[in-house]
C-alpha positions in Angstrom: 0.0 0.0 0.1 1.0 4.0 -0.2 2.6 5.4 2.5 1.9 8.9 3.3 4.2 11.5 2.9 6.0 11.2 6.2 9.8 12.2 6.8 12.1 9.3 6.1 16.1 8.9 7.6 18.3 8.8 4.7 18.8 4.9 3.6 22.5 3.4 4.8 24.3 2.9 1.9 26.5 0.7 2.9 26.1 -3.3 2.2 25.1 -4.7 5.7 28.2 -7.6 6.0 25.1 -10.6 6.5 23.4 -9.3 3.1 27.2 -9.6 1.5 27.8 -12.8 3.0 24.4 -14.5 2.1 24.4 -12.9 -1.8 23.8 -15.3 -4.2 25.1 -14.5 -7.5 24.3 -15.6 -10.6 26.9 -16.7 -12.7 29.9 -15.8 -10.0 31.8 -19.2 -10.8 35.5 -19.3 -10.9 35.7 -19.2 -14.9 33.7 -15.7 -14.5 36.2 -14.9 -11.7 39.5 -15.6 -13.8 37.9 -12.7 -16.2 34.5 -14.5 -18.1 32.5 -11.8 -19.1 30.4 -10.1 -16.2 26.2 -10.2 -17.3 25.3 -6.8 -19.0 22.8 -5.9 -16.5 25.5 -6.2 -13.6 25.5 -8.4 -10.6 22.8 -10.9 -10.4 20.7 -11.9 -7.3 18.6 -15.1 -7.6 15.7 -15.5 -5.0 13.4 -18.8 -4.6 10.3 -19.3 -2.8 8.9 -23.1 -3.0 8.6 -23.7 -6.5 9.2 -19.8 -7.4 12.6 -18.7 -9.1 13.3 -15.0 -9.6 16.5 -13.5 -11.2 16.9 -9.7 -10.6 20.0 -7.5 -12.2 21.6 -4.6 -10.7 21.6 -2.3 -13.8 18.0 -0.4 -14.0 16.9 -2.9 -11.0 16.0 -5.2 -13.8 13.7 -8.1 -13.5 15.7 -11.0 -15.4 13.8 -14.1 -14.8 10.6 -14.9 -13.2 9.3 -18.6 -12.9 6.8 -20.5 -11.0 6.6 -24.4 -10.4 8.5 -24.5 -13.7 6.2 -22.0 -16.0 8.2 -18.5 -17.1 6.2 -15.6 -16.0 8.1 -13.0 -17.5 10.2 -12.9 -21.0 14.0 -13.4 -19.8 17.1 -10.8 -20.2 19.7 -12.8 -21.5 23.0 -12.7 -19.5 25.1 -10.9 -22.1 22.8 -8.4 -23.3 21.3 -5.4 -22.5 17.5 -5.8 -21.9 15.7 -6.4 -24.8 13.1 -3.9 -25.6 13.2 -2.2 -21.8 12.5 -5.6 -21.0 12.0 -5.7 -17.1 13.7 -2.2 -16.2 12.6 0.2 -13.4 11.4 3.7 -14.8 12.3 6.3 -12.2 11.7 9.4 -11.7 9.5 8.8 -14.3 7.9 6.3 -16.7 7.4 6.8 -20.3 8.3 10.2 -22.3 9.1 13.6 -22.0 8.2 15.8 -25.1 11.3 17.3 -26.4 13.2 16.3 -23.4 11.9 19.4 -22.1 9.5 20.4 -19.5 8.5 23.6 -17.4 9.5 23.5 -13.6 6.6 25.9 -12.5 7.0 28.0 -9.4 3.1 27.0 -8.1 4.9 23.5 -7.6 8.4 24.2 -6.9 8.0 27.1 -4.5 10.8 29.2 -6.2 10.2 32.6 -7.2 9.6 32.3 -11.1 8.9 29.5 -13.1 12.1 27.5 -15.1 12.4 26.0 -18.7 14.7 22.8 -18.2 16.4 20.7 -20.7 16.9 17.0 -19.8 19.4 14.8 -21.8 17.4 13.5 -25.3 17.6 9.4 -24.5 15.3 8.6 -27.3 15.8 10.1 -30.8 13.6 8.0 -32.5 10.9 9.6 -30.9 12.5 12.9 -29.8 11.9 12.6 -26.0 13.5 11.8 -22.9 12.7 8.2 -22.3 11.8 6.5 -19.2 13.8 8.1 -16.4 17.1 8.7 -15.5 18.3 5.1 -13.7 18.1 3.2 -17.4 21.7 2.5 -17.1 22.3 3.1 -13.5 23.8 0.1 -11.1 21.6 -0.1 -7.8 23.7 -1.1 -5.0 22.8 -3.7 -2.9 21.0 -3.0 0.5 19.7 -6.2 1.4 19.8 -10.1 0.1 17.7 -13.2 1.6 17.0 -16.1 -0.2 13.5 -15.0 -1.5 14.4 -11.3 -1.2 16.6 -8.7 -2.3 16.5 -4.8 -2.0 18.4 -2.4 -4.2 19.1 1.3 -3.9 19.9 4.2 -6.2 20.8 7.3 -5.8 18.8 10.3 -8.3 21.3 13.4 -8.2 21.2 16.8 -9.8 21.7 16.6 -13.4 21.2 18.5 -16.7 17.4 19.5 -16.5 16.8 17.7 -13.0 17.7 20.1 -10.0 16.8 17.3 -7.3 17.8 14.6 -5.5 15.9 11.4 -4.5 16.9 8.5 -2.7 14.9 5.3 -4.4 15.3 2.0 -3.1 13.0 -1.4 -4.7 12.4 -4.1 -2.7 11.7 -7.9 -4.7 9.7 -9.9 -2.1 9.5 -13.9 -4.0 6.6 -15.6 -3.0 5.6 -19.3 -4.1 3.3 -18.3 -6.4 5.0 -14.5 -7.8 6.9 -11.7 -7.2 5.4 -8.4 -5.0 7.7 -5.0 -5.9 7.8 -2.3 -3.6 8.9 0.9 -4.7 10.4 3.4 -2.2 11.3 7.4 -2.6 12.9 9.4 -0.3 13.3 13.5 -1.0 16.6 13.6 0.0 17.3 17.3 -1.3 16.4 20.7 -0.2 13.8 21.5 -2.7 10.2 20.3 -3.3 11.0 17.6 -6.2 8.6 15.7 -8.6 8.4 11.6 -8.7 6.5 9.3 -10.8 8.0 5.4 -11.2 7.1 2.2 -13.4 7.8 -0.7 -14.5 8.3 -2.5 -17.9 7.8 -6.5 -17.5 7.0 -8.7 -20.6 4.7 -11.6 -19.2 4.6 -14.8 -20.1 2.1 -17.8 -19.5 4.6 -20.8 -19.1 5.6 -21.9 -23.4 2.3 -20.9 -24.6 3.0 -18.3 -27.2 2.7 -14.9 -26.8 0.6 -14.4 -29.8 -2.1 -17.2 -28.8 -2.6 -15.8 -25.4 -5.8 -13.9 -24.5 -5.4 -10.2 -22.4 -7.9 -8.8 -20.2 -7.4 -5.3 -19.0 -10.4 -3.8 -16.5 -10.1 -0.1 -18.3 -12.9 2.1 -19.9 -10.6 4.9 -20.9 -7.6 5.0 -23.0 -5.2 7.7 -23.5 -4.8 9.6 -27.0 -1.8 10.7 -28.2 0.1 12.2 -31.2 2.5 11.9 -33.7 5.6 11.3 -31.1 3.1 8.8 -28.6 2.9 11.9 -26.1 -0.9 11.8 -24.7 -3.0 15.1 -26.0 -6.0 13.8 -24.2 -8.2 10.4 -23.1 -11.8 8.8 -24.5 -13.7 5.8 -23.8 -12.1 2.7 -25.3 -12.8 2.2 -29.5 -13.7 -1.5 -30.3 -10.1 -1.9 -31.4 -8.6 -1.2 -28.0 -11.6 -2.5 -25.7 -9.9 -5.6 -23.7 -12.4 -5.5 -20.6 -14.0 -8.7 -22.3 -10.3 -10.3 -23.5 -8.2 -9.9 -26.9 -6.3 -12.4 -28.4 -2.5 -11.0 -28.3 -1.8 -11.9 -32.0 -4.6 -9.6 -33.0 -3.6 -6.5 -31.5 -1.0 -4.1 -32.4 -0.9 -1.4 -29.1 1.3 0.8 -27.7 -1.4 2.3 -25.7 -1.5 4.0 -22.1 -4.6 2.9 -20.4 -6.7 4.3 -17.0 -7.2 1.2 -15.1 -10.6 0.9 -13.6 -11.8 3.8 -15.1 -14.9 2.2 -15.7 -16.2 -1.3 -14.3 -15.9 -5.0 -16.2 -18.7 -5.7 -18.4 -19.4 -9.1 -17.3 -21.2 -9.2 -13.7 -19.8 -13.0 -13.2 -15.9 -12.0 -13.7 -14.3 -10.1 -10.5 -11.2 -8.8 -12.2 -12.0 -5.3 -10.7 -11.8 -7.7 -7.3 -10.1 -5.2 -4.4 -8.2 -6.2 -1.7 -8.4 -4.7 2.0 -5.5 -2.9 0.9 -7.2 -1.4 -2.2 -4.6 -3.5 -4.5 -6.3 -4.9 -7.5 -6.1 -6.4 -11.2 -4.1 -4.1 -13.5 -4.2 -6.9 -16.5 -4.4 -10.7 -16.7 -3.1 -13.2 -19.6 -4.6 -16.1 -19.7 -3.8 -19.6 -21.8 -5.9 -21.6 -23.6 -5.6 -24.2 -21.2 -7.2 -21.8 -18.6 -3.7 -21.0 -16.6 -2.9 -17.3 -16.4 -0.7 -14.6 -15.4 -2.0 -11.9 -13.4 -0.2 -8.3 -12.9 -1.6 -6.5 -9.9 -1.0 -2.8 -8.2 -1.4 -0.7 -5.6 -4.0 2.6 -6.3 -1.2 4.2 -6.9 -0.4 2.4 -10.3 -3.7 4.1 -11.8 -1.9 3.8 -15.6 -0.8 0.4 -17.3 0.9 0.9 -20.7 0.2 -1.8 -23.0 2.8 -2.7 -26.2 2.5 -5.4 -28.3 5.5 -5.5 -30.5 5.9 -8.6 -33.0 9.7 -8.2 -33.2 10.6 -9.0 -29.6 14.1 -10.7 -29.8 14.3 -13.7 -27.4 17.2 -15.9 -26.7 18.2 -18.9 -29.0 17.1 -22.0 -27.7 14.4 -20.1 -25.5 10.6 -20.5 -25.4 9.6 -19.0 -29.0 11.6 -17.3 -31.6 11.8 -13.9 -31.8 8.1 -12.2 -32.7 5.3 -11.1 -30.4 5.3 -10.2 -27.1 3.1 -8.3 -24.5 4.5 -5.6 -22.3 2.3 -4.7 -19.6 3.8 -1.7 -17.4 2.4 -0.2 -14.6 2.9 3.2 -14.0 2.1 5.6 -11.0 1.9 8.5 -14.0 1.4 8.5 -17.8 3.6 9.7 -20.4 4.6 13.4 -20.3 4.0 13.5 -16.5 6.6 16.4 -15.9 4.4 18.8 -18.2 1.1 17.5 -17.6 1.4 17.2 -13.9 -1.1 14.1 -14.3 -0.3 11.6 -12.0 3.4 13.7 -10.3 3.9 13.6 -7.1 5.3 16.3 -5.2 7.7 15.3 -2.2 8.5 17.8 0.5 12.3 17.9 2.0 12.5 14.5 4.1 9.3 13.2 2.8 9.2 9.7 1.7 6.7 7.5 -0.1 5.9 3.6 -1.5 4.0 1.6 -3.5 3.7 -1.7 -4.6 2.9 -4.1 -7.4 3.2 -7.5 -8.3 2.9 -10.3 -10.8 1.4 -13.8 -10.1 1.1 -17.4 -11.5 -2.7 -18.6 -11.5 -2.9 -22.4 -12.1 -6.1 -23.9 -14.6 -8.9 -21.5 -14.1 -8.5 -20.5 -10.7 -9.7 -17.2 -9.8 -6.8 -15.5 -8.3 -6.7 -12.0 -6.7 -4.6 -9.9 -4.5 
């Protein structure tokens, strides 16, 4: 659940001795120690809980692998390459794009005497944007590691177009049926600072080809975008983007943000809008023809989900299926260009903190499972 904006101490940057002693790094064999290439995504941390297994990389705090009972719940990030098409990375301190890599820091938000025009580094030249935050190529430091959890932290210092200082942590907690991901941020600077966060997992249901899965998203509103994929408005979902009743992934060509639970699900007999006592609810569900499913859920802070269905997702040779269709389901606390629109943007006072969680869960057979 989300925490109130209350003062929080600066996280300890030192790695606890117990964590260092128990850290099971994937791929740290004698051969690797003699000079074999290190994983491109940085040191990897393996988690296990019952028959569940996950692998987390330190660069971008990336989710490299997740499986339950031998069934893959996510696409795999290869050891020898960058995360393909952003697979599994954390998006902070904003998800998605900032138009033209420029934004206006309004005096009303910052408390300054006047507005300021700021320019970020242009990291997505194709779309003329600053994309997916400031930590995509940053190696997070280890805070704690147990057999079933890992917590990673990174400082977001002042830089081009970003005159703030935030400390963020990501905690991955593996459970027997899936993974809980908790994002935490503290404003360790001297001024008010903006914050939004997202993640970029590509989900699977075991070995079933992604094109053959059914995707359901309980959202009645989608964001309308311009030619550079920046939101310009919102509209009720049309027939080609209404996923409330389920659509075959192979029939979808989407790179669309949806407002989760903006309208009730149309089927009264299927509780995909179920909410638990803490307010966490289903964001999306992928279902295989046999009834097994992978569920994406999130706290209320994750009001938006970006659905991306590329047809050229590169997979490792010998994997579940060749290069082809995939589906990214990206939980976000704000939509694209939030620094300019202010939509979903959280402003943290100096010393204040915030946290929220989302997760991925395996559903066996036709079982109905919710947070």
